[in-house]
Backbone bond lengths (Angstrom), bond angles and torsions (degrees), N, CA, C in turn:
res aa  C-N    CA-C-N  psi(-1)  N-CA   C-N-CA  omega(-1)  CA-C   N-CA-C  phi
1 M - - - 1.431 - - 1.597 103.92 -
2 T 1.193 113.89 141.18 1.544 117.04 175.46 1.544 108.01 -89.88
3 D 1.299 109.65 163.15 1.432 121.23 175.53 1.518 112.09 -61.20
4 V 1.335 113.91 145.41 1.454 119.24 178.51 1.466 110.30 -118.52
5 I 1.425 117.12 136.31 1.450 125.55 176.91 1.430 103.78 -93.49
6 L 1.345 122.15 129.27 1.451 125.28 178.16 1.530 105.37 -95.12
7 E 1.342 114.27 167.41 1.481 120.11 -175.96 1.563 111.21 -62.31
8 S 1.290 118.70 -23.97 1.398 121.48 177.87 1.463 114.71 -70.54
9 G 1.353 111.91 -17.54 1.624 115.25 179.68 1.473 104.20 104.55
10 T 1.388 122.53 -13.40 1.415 117.43 179.77 1.570 109.44 -85.55
11 A 1.344 116.11 168.00 1.396 117.95 179.49 1.604 115.74 -127.01
12 I 1.270 117.16 148.71 1.515 124.24 175.31 1.490 106.34 -109.01
13 S 1.249 119.61 126.67 1.468 120.17 -178.33 1.520 113.04 -72.44
14 G 1.373 114.35 148.68 1.511 116.39 176.79 1.410 113.30 -60.10
15 E 1.359 117.63 -28.44 1.463 123.35 -173.31 1.613 105.34 -70.35
16 K 1.413 114.84 -44.34 1.407 120.87 -175.44 1.564 105.51 -63.77
17 I 1.264 118.08 -48.37 1.469 122.89 -178.05 1.522 107.14 -57.47
18 G 1.349 119.30 -51.51 1.475 121.64 -179.73 1.455 111.44 -56.96
19 K 1.331 122.04 -45.23 1.579 119.74 179.03 1.552 109.41 -66.30
20 L 1.292 116.80 -39.31 1.502 112.17 177.55 1.545 120.54 -65.50
21 V 1.417 110.83 -33.39 1.509 115.98 -179.17 1.597 100.13 -74.00
22 E 1.291 119.63 -39.68 1.532 116.98 -179.55 1.526 108.53 -54.10
23 E 1.315 112.31 -52.30 1.524 118.37 -172.83 1.628 112.09 -60.27
24 I 1.345 109.96 -37.95 1.542 117.96 177.02 1.541 106.90 -61.44
25 I 1.319 113.70 -58.69 1.532 114.94 -175.77 1.590 112.78 -61.33
26 K 1.341 117.91 -30.60 1.503 122.91 172.77 1.613 107.05 -59.00
27 K 1.302 111.20 -49.89 1.490 118.11 -173.98 1.570 106.23 -59.34
28 F 1.432 116.60 -49.68 1.479 122.48 176.01 1.493 110.54 -46.22
29 A 1.350 113.20 -53.51 1.498 121.02 -177.42 1.520 115.48 -56.34
30 N 1.364 107.79 -44.75 1.439 114.76 -178.60 1.615 108.82 -64.09
31 E 1.330 110.88 -33.04 1.547 114.33 176.06 1.451 116.47 -78.04
32 K 1.405 116.78 -7.45 1.341 124.21 -177.18 1.551 113.63 66.66
33 L 1.212 119.29 38.94 1.412 124.46 -171.51 1.486 106.77 -85.98
34 N 1.392 120.96 137.15 1.441 118.12 166.32 1.407 112.51 -79.53
35 V 1.368 117.58 -178.95 1.429 120.14 -177.10 1.518 112.54 -65.43
36 S 1.318 121.10 -40.56 1.417 126.68 178.01 1.617 113.52 -55.61
37 E 1.410 108.74 -45.81 1.472 116.34 179.93 1.477 107.54 -65.34
38 A 1.315 116.86 -46.23 1.557 116.94 -178.06 1.390 116.23 -61.53
39 K 1.356 118.31 -32.02 1.387 121.17 -179.66 1.574 108.28 -73.91
40 I 1.344 123.27 -35.00 1.328 128.82 173.37 1.620 113.54 -56.24
41 V 1.389 109.68 -43.63 1.458 119.70 -177.77 1.631 105.08 -68.03
42 L 1.255 117.35 -43.71 1.494 123.26 -176.25 1.518 107.28 -65.15
43 E 1.347 120.18 -42.15 1.421 123.05 179.42 1.553 113.66 -62.84
44 E 1.381 110.60 -45.81 1.415 119.75 176.36 1.535 113.65 -63.21
45 T 1.289 119.09 -40.59 1.431 126.13 170.01 1.449 111.93 -58.53
46 K 1.381 119.85 -52.64 1.455 121.00 173.94 1.548 119.25 -54.62
47 G 1.346 116.57 -34.26 1.344 120.61 175.04 1.496 112.48 -76.81
48 R 1.284 124.64 -25.60 1.400 125.63 177.13 1.567 108.69 -79.32
49 I 1.204 117.38 -41.78 1.479 121.40 178.74 1.600 108.88 -53.48
50 E 1.305 114.10 -52.24 1.409 119.05 179.36 1.489 113.03 -51.94
51 E 1.423 121.07 -34.79 1.458 120.83 173.81 1.448 116.65 -57.28
52 F 1.346 111.67 -25.44 1.535 119.56 -179.33 1.508 117.57 -88.42
53 S 1.393 111.66 2.95 1.458 113.72 -175.25 1.529 111.56 -79.93
54 K 1.352 115.97 153.67 1.443 120.49 176.05 1.441 108.41 -110.09
55 V 1.400 109.43 146.58 1.394 113.40 176.53 1.514 106.55 -99.07
56 T 1.372 121.76 127.58 1.412 121.01 -177.57 1.435 107.26 -124.32
57 V 1.411 123.39 163.70 1.488 132.41 172.97 1.443 107.25 -79.82
58 T 1.261 115.11 128.81 1.528 122.53 175.50 1.573 109.13 -126.25
59 N 1.273 118.54 154.60 1.373 121.34 174.17 1.652 110.96 -90.38
60 F 1.295 115.45 127.58 1.444 114.69 -174.06 1.523 111.43 -101.87
């Protein structure tokens, strides 16, 4: 995976993304989740992450 530039201008490396994805998939496998269950967990995680977002002032 390639590096990703975020809206804030910072970047996350493709290598870091790949490692995190691998860890998440291994965790799902260890928990013996099927695809549907894994998707539910990911959607719930996505929603919870958004709860921690900050609203900041930016120049448009």
